[in-house]
N, C-alpha and C positions, 0 to 999 in steps of 0.2 A: 448553453452547452459549456461555455467557458467557466461559469461558476461551478458546474458539476465537476470539472477537472480540478478546480481549486479545492473543493471540499474533499475529493478523493485523495489529493496530494497531502492535505493536512492530516487526514486519517492515517495515511501511510507513514508520515513522519511521527505521529503520536504512537502508532503501533511499533515502529522501529525503536522508539525510545523505551517502550515497555520491554521489548526483547533485550535491549542493551542493559536495562536494569536487572533483568533476570540473570544475564551472564555475569554482571559485576558482583552479584550476590553469591555467585557460585552455584546457582541452580541450573539444572538442565532445561533446555528449551524443548517444550513438547513438540512432537512430530507434526501435530495439526497446525502449529504456528507457521510452519513453512507453507502449508496449503493456503492459509489465510493470506500470507504475504504474496503468494503467487496470484491469488484471485484479485487482490488490490492492484498489483502490477498489471494484470490483464485488463482490468477496468480502465486504468490510465492509458494503456496502449490502445484499447478500442476507442476510447474517447478522443484521443489525439488523432487517430486515423479518421474517425467520423468527422471531426472538426476540420481536418485538412481536406477531406473530400468535398465537404459542403461549401468550402470557400471558393 
């Protein structure tokens, strides 16, 4: 379970880097990008809660 959290956190950091590069180039961030960001954050939150409950 801990490795799952690490993988999701790395994906979230990479995705945030892509969004930052969009903004630096002056391009608009697509609305669906916020949905993907929310899903990744939700996965991390659910993983942390499941990991905390199982301990």
